N, C-alpha and C positions, 0 to 999 in steps of 0.2 A: 404875252410879248413869248416868241420864239428862239429859240439861242441853239445853234449847231457849232459845236464845237469840236475842230477840227487839228488832230496832229498831222504832220506829211513828214516821212522821214525816209529821204530818197538816197540810194547810193547805186552812184553811178559810174563805174570804173571802167576806164579802154580794155578790149581782148584782143586790140590786133590792131595793125597798123597796115593799110592797101595803097597803092598809087602814093611812095613816100611823103610824110608831114600833108598830106591832100587830106587824104579822105582818116576820120577816128572811127573803129567799133565801138560800140559803148553796150551796157546793161546799165538797167534803171530800173532801183525798186522803189516801190511810196506805198503808206501807210497812211487812209484816211480813217479818222474816227470821226462823228458826227452825233449830236448830241441835243434833241427835241423834247425839252420838260411840260411843253403845252402843246400839243400836237393841234389844236384846233386855230392855235394863230401860226397858220405857216408861212405870210407874208415876208414878216422881218429873222432875217437870218445872220448871224456871226459868224465869222471863220478866223480861227489861228493858223499858221503853218509853221513848220520848223522842217528844214531841207537840208539835204547834202545830196549835191549834184555837181555835173563839167560844167564848168565855165560859158557862159551864152559868147563868151567876146574873145576866150584865150585857149590854149587848152590847159586845164589847171579845174581841181577840185576847188568844189567853193560851198557854203555853210550860208543857209538864209532865208530868217525869220521873221512872222510877215502880220498881221490883223488887218483884215476886209469883215466889212455887212454890208448887207445885200437884201434888197426888197422884188420878191415872186409877186406876180401881178398877171392877168391873167394875159395881157399884149406884150408879157417876155417876163425879163428880170435887171436889176440895175445893181453893181457893185462895185461899191471904194474902199479903196485900201492903200497898204503902203507894206514893201519890202526891204531888208534891209540884207544887203549879201556880200561877206568876206572871204578872201581868198583864203583854204587851209593845206595850201601845199607851198611849191616854190616860186611859182607866180604869183604876183604883186597885185589883186586886185579887188576892188571894194565900189561896191554900188549902191545907192538908193534910190530907192525907187516909188514914186505915186501911182497907181493902176485905178482905170475910171471903166468900167466894163458894162456894154448892153451885150443882152442873151435873146433872140427873137423867139416866139415860139415854135415847135415845129407846126410844115404841113400837116393836114390828112392825110391818109391810104396806107396801103402797106409799104410805099417807097415814100419815107419823109424827110426834109430839109430844113435847116435851119442856118441862121448865119450868126456870128460874134462881131461884134466888132469893142476892141480895146487901144486904149490910147494911156501911154505910158509918160510920165515928165520922170526924168531919170538926172540924177547927180554919177557921173562914174568915176571915180578918183577927184570926185568937187565936182568937174564939170561937167554945165547943167548941156541936157539934148534932148527931144521928146521921137517917140514911137509912136508909128501906129499899124497898128492891126487888122488884120483882116481876115476871119476864118470863115469856109464854108462847108457846113457838114451833110453829111448823105448818110440814114440810118434804115436801120430794118429792122423792127420786131418781126419773133416768132416764139411759136411753143416748144417747148422739149417732152419726153414720153410724161414725166413728169408733174405738167400742167405749169412747168416754171419757165417765163419765159425768157427769152435771150435777146441782149440790143446787139446785133454788127454794123458798123461805120466805119464810115472814109470821109477823112479831112483835107483841104487844104486850106494855107497858109499865104498869106504875103506880108510882108514887112517891109513899114516906110521907113527910116531914119534917117531925121535929120541929122545928124554928124556929118552923113556922107552924101546928101540931099539927094538921097534913088534908093530904088527898092533895095535894102541888103542882106535879105534872105527870104527862101520859100522852103514850103515845111512841107509835108503829108506825114499823115497817120493811119493806120489800118487797123482796128480790133473789134473787140467783141466783150457787153456786160455778161458777167453770168453771175445768177444770185445763185449763191449756195444755200443759204435759208433767208428769214426773213431779217437778221443784222447782219450778213457777214455778206458780199459781193467780192465778187474777184474780177480784173477788168486786164488780160494781158495784150500789147497790141507792139505795131512792129514802127517803126520812127525812124524817117528822110530829111536830113536837113542840108538842106545845099547853101552856102556862104559867098556872098559876092566878099567879102572884105573879111579881115583877120585870120586868125586861125585856132582850129583847123577848116577849112574850106568846106567839105565834107563832114556830115556823120551819119552812121548808121544804126541806131541801136534798137531793144529789144528791150521794154519796158514792161512792168509789171505793178499791176496797183493792186492791195487788198481794202478796202471801205468796213468798216464795220460801223452801225448806223444803232441809235439809242434812240 
Protein backbone atom coordinates (compact mmCIF):
# COMPACT_ATOMS: atom_id res chain seq x y z
CA UNK A 1 0.00 0.00 0.00
CA UNK A 2 1.24 3.45 -0.82
CA UNK A 3 0.06 6.18 1.47
CA UNK A 4 0.48 9.87 0.79
CA UNK A 5 -0.16 12.18 3.74
CA UNK A 6 -0.74 15.80 2.82
CA UNK A 7 -1.07 18.71 5.19
CA UNK A 8 -2.18 21.92 3.53
CA UNK A 9 -1.90 25.26 5.29
CA UNK A 10 -3.41 28.14 3.34
CA UNK A 11 -3.32 31.73 4.56
CA UNK A 12 -5.35 34.02 2.35
CA UNK A 13 -5.73 37.65 3.28
CA UNK A 14 -7.22 40.54 1.30
CA UNK A 15 -4.60 42.95 -0.02
CA UNK A 16 -7.01 45.57 -1.21
CA UNK A 17 -10.38 46.28 -2.75
CA UNK A 18 -10.98 47.60 -6.26
CA UNK A 19 -14.38 48.56 -7.61
CA UNK A 20 -15.94 48.90 -4.11
CA UNK A 21 -17.27 45.67 -2.62
CA UNK A 22 -17.01 43.82 -5.96
CA UNK A 23 -13.36 42.77 -6.40
CA UNK A 24 -11.18 41.30 -3.64
CA UNK A 25 -7.40 41.04 -4.08
CA UNK A 26 -5.99 38.19 -2.00
CA UNK A 27 -2.78 36.37 -1.16
CA UNK A 28 -2.94 32.56 -0.86
CA UNK A 29 -0.23 30.34 0.61
CA UNK A 30 -0.26 26.53 0.68
CA UNK A 31 2.01 23.86 2.14
CA UNK A 32 1.64 20.22 0.98
CA UNK A 33 3.42 17.22 2.48
CA UNK A 34 3.29 13.86 0.64
CA UNK A 35 4.45 10.57 2.16
CA UNK A 36 4.96 7.42 0.05
CA UNK A 37 6.37 4.59 2.24
CA UNK A 38 6.18 1.91 -0.51
CA UNK A 39 6.93 3.28 -3.99
CA UNK A 40 6.18 -0.09 -5.61
CA UNK A 41 2.46 0.40 -4.95
CA UNK A 42 1.65 3.85 -6.29
CA UNK A 43 -1.97 3.26 -7.33
CA UNK A 44 -3.51 3.88 -3.89
CA UNK A 45 -3.07 7.26 -2.19
CA UNK A 46 -4.40 8.85 0.97
CA UNK A 47 -4.66 12.59 1.47
CA UNK A 48 -5.35 14.58 4.65
CA UNK A 49 -5.86 18.34 4.43
CA UNK A 50 -5.91 21.27 6.83
CA UNK A 51 -6.36 24.76 5.39
CA UNK A 52 -6.91 28.42 6.15
CA UNK A 53 -8.25 30.40 3.20
CA UNK A 54 -10.83 32.96 2.18
CA UNK A 55 -14.41 31.71 2.11
CA UNK A 56 -15.86 30.57 -1.21
CA UNK A 57 -19.27 32.06 -0.40
CA UNK A 58 -18.62 35.19 1.68
CA UNK A 59 -15.64 37.51 2.13
CA UNK A 60 -14.42 35.86 5.33
CA UNK A 61 -11.48 33.84 6.64
CA UNK A 62 -12.20 30.11 7.00
CA UNK A 63 -10.47 26.94 8.22
CA UNK A 64 -10.86 23.58 6.48
CA UNK A 65 -9.88 20.01 7.39
CA UNK A 66 -10.39 16.96 5.19
CA UNK A 67 -9.55 13.34 4.46
CA UNK A 68 -9.35 11.82 0.96
CA UNK A 69 -8.42 8.52 -0.73
CA UNK A 70 -7.65 7.99 -4.40
CA UNK A 71 -6.65 5.41 -7.00
CA UNK A 72 -4.28 6.19 -9.87
CA UNK A 73 -4.39 4.06 -13.02
CA UNK A 74 -3.35 4.34 -16.66
CA UNK A 75 -6.73 5.82 -17.58
CA UNK A 76 -6.39 8.58 -14.97
CA UNK A 77 -7.28 8.83 -11.31
CA UNK A 78 -10.30 8.94 -9.02
CA UNK A 79 -10.56 10.48 -5.56
CA UNK A 80 -13.20 10.47 -2.84
CA UNK A 81 -13.05 12.56 0.31
CA UNK A 82 -14.71 14.73 2.93
CA UNK A 83 -14.07 18.34 3.98
CA UNK A 84 -15.33 20.40 6.90
CA UNK A 85 -15.11 24.19 6.82
CA UNK A 86 -15.73 26.74 9.58
CA UNK A 87 -15.47 30.52 9.50
CA UNK A 88 -12.86 31.91 11.90
CA UNK A 89 -13.69 35.59 11.35
CA UNK A 90 -16.77 37.69 12.01
CA UNK A 91 -18.81 36.01 9.24
CA UNK A 92 -20.89 33.02 10.39
CA UNK A 93 -20.18 30.29 7.83
CA UNK A 94 -20.04 26.50 8.13
CA UNK A 95 -19.86 23.84 5.43
CA UNK A 96 -19.45 20.06 5.26
CA UNK A 97 -18.69 18.53 1.89
CA UNK A 98 -18.26 15.11 0.23
CA UNK A 99 -16.06 15.29 -2.88
CA UNK A 100 -15.83 12.80 -5.78
CA UNK A 101 -13.27 13.57 -8.46
CA UNK A 102 -12.17 12.07 -11.79
CA UNK A 103 -8.95 13.15 -13.55
CA UNK A 104 -8.12 12.14 -17.11
CA UNK A 105 -4.49 11.45 -18.11
CA UNK A 106 -2.61 14.09 -20.08
CA UNK A 107 -2.47 13.83 -23.85
CA UNK A 108 0.90 13.33 -25.56
CA UNK A 109 3.04 15.98 -27.23
CA UNK A 110 4.71 19.22 -26.16
CA UNK A 111 1.40 20.88 -25.36
CA UNK A 112 -0.66 18.53 -23.21
CA UNK A 113 -4.31 18.67 -22.28
CA UNK A 114 -6.17 17.10 -19.36
CA UNK A 115 -9.51 17.53 -17.66
CA UNK A 116 -10.93 17.13 -14.16
CA UNK A 117 -14.54 16.51 -13.20
CA UNK A 118 -15.58 17.09 -9.59
CA UNK A 119 -18.92 16.47 -7.87
CA UNK A 120 -19.57 17.98 -4.44
CA UNK A 121 -22.36 17.15 -2.01
CA UNK A 122 -22.46 20.15 0.32
CA UNK A 123 -24.17 21.12 3.57
CA UNK A 124 -23.91 24.89 4.06
CA UNK A 125 -25.15 25.83 7.53
CA UNK A 126 -26.97 22.47 7.46
CA UNK A 127 -28.76 23.06 4.13
CA UNK A 128 -27.93 20.42 1.46
CA UNK A 129 -26.93 21.33 -2.09
CA UNK A 130 -24.74 20.02 -4.88
CA UNK A 131 -22.07 21.56 -7.05
CA UNK A 132 -20.58 20.32 -10.32
CA UNK A 133 -17.14 21.53 -11.40
CA UNK A 134 -15.44 20.94 -14.75
CA UNK A 135 -11.81 22.03 -15.14
CA UNK A 136 -9.76 22.08 -18.35
CA UNK A 137 -5.98 22.30 -18.13
CA UNK A 138 -3.34 23.03 -20.80
CA UNK A 139 0.28 22.42 -19.83
CA UNK A 140 3.77 22.30 -21.31
CA UNK A 141 6.91 20.74 -19.88
CA UNK A 142 10.30 22.41 -20.45
CA UNK A 143 13.89 21.70 -19.40
CA UNK A 144 15.99 24.11 -17.35
CA UNK A 145 19.74 24.59 -17.59
CA UNK A 146 20.26 22.08 -14.78
CA UNK A 147 18.24 19.49 -16.71
CA UNK A 148 15.39 19.86 -14.27
CA UNK A 149 11.94 20.06 -15.82
CA UNK A 150 9.36 22.74 -15.14
CA UNK A 151 5.65 22.46 -15.93
CA UNK A 152 3.80 25.59 -16.99
CA UNK A 153 0.01 25.38 -17.07
CA UNK A 154 -3.22 27.31 -17.52
CA UNK A 155 -6.67 26.19 -16.30
CA UNK A 156 -10.28 27.20 -16.90
CA UNK A 157 -13.05 25.94 -14.61
CA UNK A 158 -16.86 26.12 -14.63
CA UNK A 159 -19.03 25.73 -11.51
CA UNK A 160 -22.71 24.71 -11.54
CA UNK A 161 -24.54 25.19 -8.22
CA UNK A 162 -27.94 23.61 -7.55
CA UNK A 163 -28.81 26.38 -5.06
CA UNK A 164 -29.08 28.78 -8.00
CA UNK A 165 -29.78 26.18 -10.72
CA UNK A 166 -27.21 28.01 -12.82
CA UNK A 167 -23.52 28.38 -13.54
CA UNK A 168 -22.38 30.24 -10.44
CA UNK A 169 -18.66 30.80 -11.07
CA UNK A 170 -15.86 30.74 -13.60
CA UNK A 171 -12.26 30.31 -12.51
CA UNK A 172 -8.90 30.88 -14.20
CA UNK A 173 -5.38 29.99 -13.08
CA UNK A 174 -1.94 30.40 -14.65
CA UNK A 175 1.07 28.89 -12.90
CA UNK A 176 4.26 26.86 -13.06
CA UNK A 177 5.56 23.84 -11.10
CA UNK A 178 9.24 24.27 -10.20
CA UNK A 179 11.25 21.31 -8.80
CA UNK A 180 13.81 22.76 -6.37
CA UNK A 181 15.05 19.27 -5.40
CA UNK A 182 13.88 15.66 -5.50
CA UNK A 183 11.75 16.33 -2.42
CA UNK A 184 10.77 19.98 -2.78
CA UNK A 185 8.53 21.63 -5.37
CA UNK A 186 7.43 25.25 -5.65
CA UNK A 187 4.27 26.31 -7.51
CA UNK A 188 3.50 30.02 -7.91
CA UNK A 189 0.28 30.92 -9.71
CA UNK A 190 -2.17 33.72 -10.44
CA UNK A 191 -5.89 33.08 -9.88
CA UNK A 192 -9.05 34.84 -11.03
CA UNK A 193 -12.58 33.94 -9.94
CA UNK A 194 -15.78 35.57 -11.20
CA UNK A 195 -18.89 34.88 -9.07
CA UNK A 196 -22.43 35.50 -10.30
CA UNK A 197 -23.82 35.23 -6.77
CA UNK A 198 -22.59 36.04 -3.25
CA UNK A 199 -19.75 38.30 -2.17
CA UNK A 200 -17.16 39.15 -3.32
CA UNK A 201 -18.24 39.05 -6.94
CA UNK A 202 -14.65 38.93 -8.23
CA UNK A 203 -11.45 37.55 -6.68
CA UNK A 204 -7.90 38.15 -7.91
CA UNK A 205 -5.34 36.12 -5.98
CA UNK A 206 -1.61 35.48 -6.01
CA UNK A 207 -1.01 31.91 -4.82
CA UNK A 208 2.10 30.04 -3.70
CA UNK A 209 2.22 26.29 -3.08
CA UNK A 210 5.16 24.46 -1.51
CA UNK A 211 5.15 20.66 -1.84
CA UNK A 212 7.31 18.34 0.30
CA UNK A 213 7.68 14.79 -1.08
CA UNK A 214 8.63 11.79 1.11
